[in-house]
C-alpha positions in Angstrom: -0.3 -27.1 11.6 2.7 -28.8 10.2 5.7 -26.8 9.0 5.0 -27.9 5.4 1.4 -26.8 5.7 2.5 -23.5 7.2 4.8 -22.8 4.3 2.2 -23.7 1.7 -0.4 -21.5 3.5 2.0 -18.6 3.3 2.7 -19.0 -0.4 -1.1 -19.3 -1.0 -1.5 -15.9 0.9 1.2 -14.3 -1.2 -0.2 -15.5 -4.5 -3.7 -14.6 -3.5 -2.5 -11.1 -2.7 -0.9 -10.9 -6.2 -4.0 -12.2 -8.0 -5.4 -8.7 -8.6 -4.6 -6.3 -11.4 -4.4 -3.2 -9.2 -2.1 -5.0 -6.8 0.1 -6.2 -9.6 0.2 -2.6 -10.9 1.3 -1.5 -7.4 4.0 -4.2 -7.3 5.2 -3.1 -10.8 5.6 0.5 -9.5 7.4 -0.7 -6.3 9.7 -2.9 -8.4 11.1 0.4 -9.7 11.9 1.4 -6.1 10.5 2.7 -2.8 7.5 5.0 -3.2 4.8 6.8 -1.2 1.1 6.3 -1.5 0.5 9.6 -3.2 3.0 8.6 -5.9 1.1 5.4 -6.5 -2.1 7.5 -6.8 -0.5 9.4 -9.6 0.0 6.3 -11.7 -3.0 4.1 -10.9 -6.5 5.4 -11.4 -8.0 4.3 -8.1 -9.2 6.3 -5.1 -6.9 6.8 -2.1 -9.0 4.4 0.0 -8.8 1.7 -2.7 -5.0 2.1 -2.9 -4.7 1.9 0.9 -6.8 -1.3 0.9 -4.6 -3.0 -1.7 -1.4 -1.9 0.0 -2.7 -3.3 3.3 -3.5 -6.6 1.7 0.0 -6.7 0.1 1.6 -5.8 3.5 -0.4 -8.5 5.4 0.8 -11.1 2.9 4.4 -10.0 3.3 4.7 -8.7 -0.3 5.4 -5.1 0.7 7.0 -3.4 3.7 5.8 -0.1 5.1 8.0 2.5 6.8 6.6 5.6 8.5 8.5 8.8 7.9 6.8 11.7 9.7 3.3 11.8 8.5 4.0 9.8 5.3 4.3 6.1 4.7 6.9 4.7 2.3 6.4 1.3 0.7 8.9 -1.1 -0.8 8.9 -4.7 -2.0 9.9 -7.3 0.6 13.3 -8.9 -0.1 11.6 -12.3 -0.6 9.3 -10.9 -3.3 12.2 -9.0 -5.0 14.1 -12.3 -5.2 11.0 -14.1 -6.5 10.3 -11.4 -9.1 13.9 -11.4 -10.3 13.6 -15.2 -11.0 10.2 -14.9 -12.6 11.0 -11.9 -14.7 14.5 -12.8 -15.7 13.6 -13.2 -19.3 11.0 -10.3 -19.4 12.7 -7.0 -20.0 9.5 -5.0 -19.6 10.0 -5.3 -15.8 12.8 -3.5 -14.1 13.6 -4.6 -10.5 16.1 -2.5 -8.6 
């Protein structure tokens, strides 16, 4: 695979991961700052297994990063996605990215 193909494949994976309303809702929450799965559950009306599925897809695509703290997992947006969102949402004040 050429370098250019590899780069476009990665972008396709990222945009595919973002092409879901529940995953965009998760990204919106994570744009406000790091959070745990249970906090996401409080804001999105999906089951815990469904939230875990969406978080895993976002993590595989490199959209979110997961850190284990004891028995809990904390999630945050990757730096690349934070930069991309800042560019895309520069004019949209309904999104707050910290």
